[in-house]
Backbone and ligand atoms as CSV (ligand in chain L), in Angstrom:
chain,resi,resn,atom,element,x,y,z
A,1,MET,N,N,33.722,-31.087,23.947
A,1,MET,CA,C,33.821,-30.121,22.838
A,1,MET,C,C,33.961,-28.709,23.402
A,2,ILE,N,N,34.792,-27.952,22.779
A,2,ILE,CA,C,35.022,-26.573,23.224
A,2,ILE,C,C,34.132,-25.617,22.411
A,3,THR,N,N,33.528,-24.669,23.115
A,3,THR,CA,C,32.610,-23.740,22.446
A,3,THR,C,C,33.076,-22.299,22.655
A,4,THR,N,N,32.579,-21.412,21.826
A,4,THR,CA,C,32.925,-19.992,21.986
A,4,THR,C,C,32.148,-19.414,23.183
A,5,LEU,N,N,32.684,-18.329,23.707
A,5,LEU,CA,C,32.066,-17.692,24.875
A,5,LEU,C,C,30.674,-17.179,24.546
A,6,THR,N,N,29.796,-17.245,25.521
A,6,THR,CA,C,28.450,-16.680,25.371
A,6,THR,C,C,28.531,-15.151,25.524
A,7,SER,N,N,27.465,-14.464,25.176
A,7,SER,CA,C,27.492,-12.997,25.316
A,7,SER,C,C,27.546,-12.593,26.788
A,8,GLU,N,N,26.978,-13.425,27.667
A,8,GLU,CA,C,27.073,-13.152,29.107
A,8,GLU,C,C,28.529,-13.240,29.567
A,9,GLU,N,N,29.223,-14.263,29.092
A,9,GLU,CA,C,30.640,-14.425,29.448
A,9,GLU,C,C,31.475,-13.285,28.868
A,10,ARG,N,N,31.160,-12.870,27.654
A,10,ARG,CA,C,31.906,-11.773,27.010
A,10,ARG,C,C,31.739,-10.467,27.780
A,11,ALA,N,N,30.553,-10.304,28.381
A,11,ALA,CA,C,30.283,-9.066,29.121
A,11,ALA,C,C,31.191,-8.931,30.342
A,12,GLN,N,N,31.744,-10.049,30.815
A,12,GLN,CA,C,32.630,-10.026,31.993
A,12,GLN,C,C,34.082,-9.721,31.633
A,13,LEU,N,N,34.423,-9.789,30.343
A,13,LEU,CA,C,35.834,-9.765,29.951
A,13,LEU,C,C,36.573,-8.505,30.390
A,14,ALA,N,N,35.927,-7.345,30.229
A,14,ALA,CA,C,36.602,-6.088,30.568
A,14,ALA,C,C,36.978,-6.048,32.046
A,15,LYS,N,N,36.150,-6.712,32.857
A,15,LYS,CA,C,36.396,-6.731,34.295
A,15,LYS,C,C,37.498,-7.744,34.643
A,16,ILE,N,N,37.433,-8.930,34.021
A,16,ILE,CA,C,38.396,-10.004,34.328
A,16,ILE,C,C,39.760,-9.711,33.722
A,17,LEU,N,N,39.738,-9.141,32.516
A,17,LEU,CA,C,40.982,-8.937,31.758
A,17,LEU,C,C,41.078,-7.490,31.266
A,18,PRO,N,N,41.257,-6.542,32.170
A,18,PRO,CA,C,41.223,-5.124,31.774
A,18,PRO,C,C,42.322,-4.726,30.789
A,19,GLU,N,N,43.426,-5.480,30.766
A,19,GLU,CA,C,44.547,-5.135,29.868
A,19,GLU,C,C,44.343,-5.668,28.450
A,20,TRP,N,N,43.348,-6.495,28.275
A,20,TRP,CA,C,43.125,-7.130,26.971
A,20,TRP,C,C,41.938,-6.477,26.284
A,21,ARG,N,N,41.989,-6.453,24.953
A,21,ARG,CA,C,40.824,-5.958,24.218
A,21,ARG,C,C,40.440,-6.978,23.155
A,22,LEU,N,N,39.256,-6.818,22.631
A,22,LEU,CA,C,38.837,-7.730,21.568
A,22,LEU,C,C,39.488,-7.291,20.263
A,23,ALA,N,N,39.990,-8.258,19.530
A,23,ALA,CA,C,40.615,-7.959,18.241
A,23,ALA,C,C,39.545,-7.532,17.243
A,24,ARG,N,N,39.963,-6.769,16.275
A,24,ARG,CA,C,39.009,-6.294,15.276
A,24,ARG,C,C,38.811,-7.325,14.164
A,25,GLU,N,N,39.918,-7.961,13.798
A,25,GLU,CA,C,39.901,-8.796,12.589
A,25,GLU,C,C,39.420,-10.220,12.812
A,26,LYS,N,N,39.452,-10.655,14.115
A,26,LYS,CA,C,38.901,-11.991,14.389
A,26,LYS,C,C,38.394,-12.064,15.806
A,27,ASP,N,N,37.702,-13.138,16.107
A,27,ASP,CA,C,37.133,-13.322,17.446
A,27,ASP,C,C,38.269,-13.763,18.366
A,28,ALA,N,N,38.913,-12.774,18.980
A,28,ALA,CA,C,40.138,-13.055,19.718
A,28,ALA,C,C,40.414,-11.949,20.725
A,29,LEU,N,N,41.242,-12.291,21.705
A,29,LEU,CA,C,41.734,-11.303,22.666
A,29,LEU,C,C,43.106,-10.836,22.220
A,30,LEU,N,N,43.394,-9.574,22.490
A,30,LEU,CA,C,44.647,-8.987,22.033
A,30,LEU,C,C,45.247,-8.157,23.157
A,31,ARG,N,N,46.548,-8.310,23.345
A,31,ARG,CA,C,47.249,-7.432,24.299
A,31,ARG,C,C,48.644,-7.128,23.759
A,32,SER,N,N,49.060,-5.888,23.935
A,32,SER,CA,C,50.408,-5.470,23.545
A,32,SER,C,C,51.255,-5.293,24.803
A,33,PHE,N,N,52.495,-5.688,24.691
A,33,PHE,CA,C,53.432,-5.598,25.804
A,33,PHE,C,C,54.666,-4.839,25.337
A,34,GLU,N,N,55.244,-4.068,26.256
A,34,GLU,CA,C,56.492,-3.379,25.926
A,34,GLU,C,C,57.494,-3.623,27.045
A,35,PHE,N,N,58.706,-3.969,26.654
A,35,PHE,CA,C,59.755,-4.295,27.624
A,35,PHE,C,C,60.939,-3.353,27.425
A,36,ALA,N,N,61.927,-3.494,28.299
A,36,ALA,CA,C,63.087,-2.600,28.236
A,36,ALA,C,C,63.871,-2.805,26.940
A,37,ASP,N,N,63.971,-4.061,26.514
A,37,ASP,CA,C,64.791,-4.367,25.328
A,37,ASP,C,C,64.388,-5.738,24.769
A,38,PHE,N,N,65.091,-6.179,23.755
A,38,PHE,CA,C,64.774,-7.452,23.098
A,38,PHE,C,C,64.932,-8.647,24.036
A,39,VAL,N,N,65.983,-8.622,24.842
A,39,VAL,CA,C,66.226,-9.766,25.733
A,39,VAL,C,C,65.077,-9.928,26.728
A,40,ALA,N,N,64.587,-8.821,27.257
A,40,ALA,CA,C,63.463,-8.883,28.195
A,40,ALA,C,C,62.200,-9.378,27.484
A,41,ALA,N,N,61.973,-8.886,26.267
A,41,ALA,CA,C,60.791,-9.309,25.508
A,41,ALA,C,C,60.867,-10.805,25.191
A,42,PHE,N,N,62.030,-11.248,24.761
A,42,PHE,CA,C,62.159,-12.659,24.384
A,42,PHE,C,C,62.123,-13.566,25.612
A,43,GLY,N,N,62.635,-13.080,26.734
A,43,GLY,CA,C,62.538,-13.828,27.987
A,43,GLY,C,C,61.082,-14.057,28.363
A,44,PHE,N,N,60.290,-13.020,28.219
A,44,PHE,CA,C,58.845,-13.121,28.476
A,44,PHE,C,C,58.215,-14.130,27.518
A,45,MET,N,N,58.576,-14.054,26.246
A,45,MET,CA,C,58.007,-14.982,25.259
A,45,MET,C,C,58.363,-16.427,25.609
A,46,THR,N,N,59.566,-16.626,26.114
A,46,THR,CA,C,59.977,-17.978,26.513
A,46,THR,C,C,59.093,-18.493,27.638
A,47,ARG,N,N,58.807,-17.629,28.586
A,47,ARG,CA,C,57.946,-18.043,29.705
A,47,ARG,C,C,56.525,-18.324,29.228
A,48,VAL,N,N,56.030,-17.496,28.304
A,48,VAL,CA,C,54.691,-17.726,27.745
A,48,VAL,C,C,54.680,-19.036,26.947
A,49,ALA,N,N,55.752,-19.294,26.219
A,49,ALA,CA,C,55.815,-20.514,25.404
A,49,ALA,C,C,55.711,-21.758,26.289
A,50,LEU,N,N,56.420,-21.761,27.410
A,50,LEU,CA,C,56.385,-22.915,28.314
A,50,LEU,C,C,54.991,-23.089,28.914
A,51,LEU,N,N,54.389,-21.960,29.261
A,51,LEU,CA,C,53.023,-21.963,29.800
A,51,LEU,C,C,52.040,-22.509,28.758
A,52,ALA,N,N,52.154,-22.025,27.546
A,52,ALA,CA,C,51.248,-22.425,26.462
A,52,ALA,C,C,51.366,-23.923,26.183
A,53,GLU,N,N,52.590,-24.404,26.193
A,53,GLU,CA,C,52.812,-25.823,25.912
A,53,GLU,C,C,52.208,-26.678,27.028
A,54,LYS,N,N,52.380,-26.226,28.254
A,54,LYS,CA,C,51.820,-26.954,29.401
A,54,LYS,C,C,50.288,-26.973,29.327
A,55,MET,N,N,49.712,-25.857,28.877
A,55,MET,CA,C,48.248,-25.754,28.808
A,55,MET,C,C,47.700,-26.313,27.500
A,56,ASP,N,N,48.598,-26.687,26.589
A,56,ASP,CA,C,48.204,-27.136,25.251
A,56,ASP,C,C,47.281,-26.107,24.591
A,57,HIS,N,N,47.644,-24.850,24.735
A,57,HIS,CA,C,46.898,-23.769,24.099
A,57,HIS,C,C,47.903,-22.702,23.691
A,58,HIS,N,N,47.946,-22.373,22.416
A,58,HIS,CA,C,49.089,-21.646,21.884
A,58,HIS,C,C,48.698,-20.296,21.295
A,59,PRO,N,N,49.504,-19.276,21.575
A,59,PRO,CA,C,49.176,-17.932,21.094
A,59,PRO,C,C,49.533,-17.716,19.625
A,60,GLU,N,N,48.861,-16.746,19.024
A,60,GLU,CA,C,49.325,-16.166,17.767
A,60,GLU,C,C,49.994,-14.879,18.212
A,61,TRP,N,N,51.236,-14.676,17.810
A,61,TRP,CA,C,51.938,-13.524,18.359
A,61,TRP,C,C,53.002,-13.005,17.419
A,62,SER,N,N,53.462,-11.787,17.764
A,62,SER,CA,C,54.576,-11.220,16.998
A,62,SER,C,C,55.464,-10.440,17.953
A,63,ASN,N,N,56.687,-10.287,17.530
A,63,ASN,CA,C,57.673,-9.558,18.330
A,63,ASN,C,C,58.457,-8.634,17.415
A,64,VAL,N,N,58.549,-7.382,17.818
A,64,VAL,CA,C,59.439,-6.444,17.149
A,64,VAL,C,C,60.294,-5.791,18.232
A,65,TYR,N,N,61.562,-6.139,18.277
A,65,TYR,CA,C,62.511,-5.653,19.276
A,65,TYR,C,C,61.963,-5.791,20.710
A,66,ASN,N,N,61.486,-4.709,21.306
A,66,ASN,CA,C,61.058,-4.781,22.710
A,66,ASN,C,C,59.544,-4.909,22.860
A,67,ARG,N,N,58.846,-5.074,21.743
A,67,ARG,CA,C,57.389,-5.162,21.792
A,67,ARG,C,C,56.911,-6.569,21.432
A,68,VAL,N,N,55.874,-7.005,22.135
A,68,VAL,CA,C,55.272,-8.316,21.864
A,68,VAL,C,C,53.766,-8.095,21.752
A,69,GLU,N,N,53.168,-8.658,20.721
A,69,GLU,CA,C,51.709,-8.636,20.573
A,69,GLU,C,C,51.214,-10.065,20.661
A,70,ILE,N,N,50.249,-10.285,21.539
A,70,ILE,CA,C,49.695,-11.634,21.687
A,70,ILE,C,C,48.216,-11.616,21.340
A,71,LEU,N,N,47.834,-12.518,20.463
A,71,LEU,CA,C,46.437,-12.691,20.080
A,71,LEU,C,C,46.024,-14.098,20.495
A,72,LEU,N,N,44.946,-14.171,21.243
A,72,LEU,CA,C,44.470,-15.475,21.725
A,72,LEU,C,C,43.115,-15.793,21.118
A,73,THR,N,N,43.062,-16.915,20.435
A,73,THR,CA,C,41.812,-17.417,19.871
A,73,THR,C,C,41.910,-18.935,19.851
A,74,THR,N,N,40.791,-19.601,19.754
A,74,THR,CA,C,40.790,-21.068,19.830
A,74,THR,C,C,40.449,-21.651,18.469
A,75,HIS,N,N,41.435,-22.303,17.879
A,75,HIS,CA,C,41.243,-22.830,16.529
A,75,HIS,C,C,40.193,-23.937,16.520
A,76,ASP,N,N,40.140,-24.702,17.633
A,76,ASP,CA,C,39.223,-25.843,17.694
A,76,ASP,C,C,37.745,-25.431,17.633
A,77,CYS,N,N,37.425,-24.175,17.998
A,77,CYS,CA,C,36.033,-23.723,17.886
A,77,CYS,C,C,35.926,-22.461,17.026
A,78,ASN,N,N,37.041,-22.103,16.425
A,78,ASN,CA,C,37.060,-20.966,15.509
A,78,ASN,C,C,36.547,-19.674,16.174
A,79,GLY,N,N,37.066,-19.412,17.373
A,79,GLY,CA,C,36.662,-18.188,18.064
A,79,GLY,C,C,37.198,-18.158,19.484
A,80,LEU,N,N,36.667,-17.236,20.240
A,80,LEU,CA,C,37.125,-17.005,21.609
A,80,LEU,C,C,36.457,-17.991,22.565
A,81,SER,N,N,37.284,-18.690,23.347
A,81,SER,CA,C,36.741,-19.670,24.295
A,81,SER,C,C,37.312,-19.427,25.687
A,82,ALA,N,N,36.845,-20.217,26.637
A,82,ALA,CA,C,37.346,-20.139,28.011
A,82,ALA,C,C,38.844,-20.434,28.075
A,83,ARG,N,N,39.356,-21.216,27.131
A,83,ARG,CA,C,40.801,-21.502,27.115
A,83,ARG,C,C,41.612,-20.230,26.909
A,84,ASP,N,N,41.087,-19.326,26.095
A,84,ASP,CA,C,41.791,-18.063,25.842
A,84,ASP,C,C,41.795,-17.196,27.093
A,85,VAL,N,N,40.673,-17.199,27.791
A,85,VAL,CA,C,40.566,-16.408,29.026
A,85,VAL,C,C,41.557,-16.950,30.058
A,86,THR,N,N,41.609,-18.276,30.188
A,86,THR,CA,C,42.518,-18.900,31.159
A,86,THR,C,C,43.976,-18.593,30.822
A,87,LEU,N,N,44.319,-18.682,29.540
A,87,LEU,CA,C,45.707,-18.396,29.149
A,87,LEU,C,C,46.024,-16.911,29.351
A,88,ALA,N,N,45.101,-16.037,29.022
A,88,ALA,CA,C,45.316,-14.593,29.223
A,88,ALA,C,C,45.556,-14.295,30.698
A,89,GLN,N,N,44.782,-14.928,31.560
A,89,GLN,CA,C,44.960,-14.710,33.004
A,89,GLN,C,C,46.322,-15.228,33.463
A,90,ALA,N,N,46.736,-16.363,32.915
A,90,ALA,CA,C,48.036,-16.931,33.285
A,90,ALA,C,C,49.172,-16.033,32.793
A,91,ILE,N,N,49.015,-15.445,31.614
A,91,ILE,CA,C,50.030,-14.524,31.078
A,91,ILE,C,C,50.094,-13.272,31.964
A,92,ASP,N,N,48.930,-12.744,32.323
A,92,ASP,CA,C,48.897,-11.587,33.228
A,92,ASP,C,C,49.626,-11.911,34.531
A,93,HIS,N,N,49.400,-13.128,34.997
A,93,HIS,CA,C,49.994,-13.565,36.267
A,93,HIS,C,C,51.531,-13.576,36.194
A,94,LEU,N,N,52.060,-13.924,35.023
A,94,LEU,CA,C,53.523,-13.922,34.840
A,94,LEU,C,C,54.104,-12.541,35.102
A,95,LEU,N,N,53.333,-11.511,34.808
A,95,LEU,CA,C,53.830,-10.140,34.908
A,95,LEU,C,C,53.437,-9.477,36.218
A,96,ALA,N,N,52.650,-10.179,37.014
A,96,ALA,CA,C,52.203,-9.587,38.285
A,96,ALA,C,C,53.403,-9.369,39.203
A,97,PRO,N,N,53.423,-8.278,39.938
A,97,PRO,CA,C,54.565,-7.983,40.795
A,97,PRO,C,C,54.716,-8.986,41.948
L,1,H2B,N1,N,45.911,-23.506,20.486
L,1,H2B,C1,C,44.933,-22.673,20.163
L,1,H2B,N2,N,45.127,-21.368,20.244
L,1,H2B,N3,N,43.760,-23.149,19.752
L,1,H2B,C2,C,43.496,-24.453,19.643
L,1,H2B,O1,O,42.395,-24.828,19.257
L,1,H2B,C3,C,44.530,-25.355,20.000
L,1,H2B,C4,C,45.762,-24.824,20.414
L,1,H2B,N4,N,44.345,-26.652,19.963
L,1,H2B,N5,N,46.785,-25.648,20.708
L,1,H2B,C5,C,45.284,-27.602,20.483
L,1,H2B,C6,C,46.698,-27.077,20.476
L,1,H2B,C7,C,45.106,-28.899,19.695
L,1,H2B,O2,O,45.457,-28.702,18.356
L,1,H2B,C8,C,45.899,-30.043,20.279
L,1,H2B,C9,C,45.790,-31.282,19.425
L,1,H2B,O3,O,45.406,-30.292,21.558
């Protein structure tokens, strides 16, 4: 069974995932991305989609031209879990130089 993060685990988030913040409207991680244009943004989304499918953990997201917003939360436990942290780290890794 998957559970939501403990407060001890949450206290580490800013250090592990400095680019992500906690969403206001739900128990979730949120990050905004900006790319040169739509093709670059959609290319990134394609890579995230393949990653998400492989991990069987899927983002809630939106795209407007060159901007992508990704919200990570775990429906199976109705909140933020270790799966979200792992996916966020993998997404960060896609963009690492
Ligand atoms: N994605 C997210 N974000 N949360 C989940 O709880 C979840 C998921 N569950 N992707 C997975 C799929 C589950 O529905 C399947 C059956 O493993």
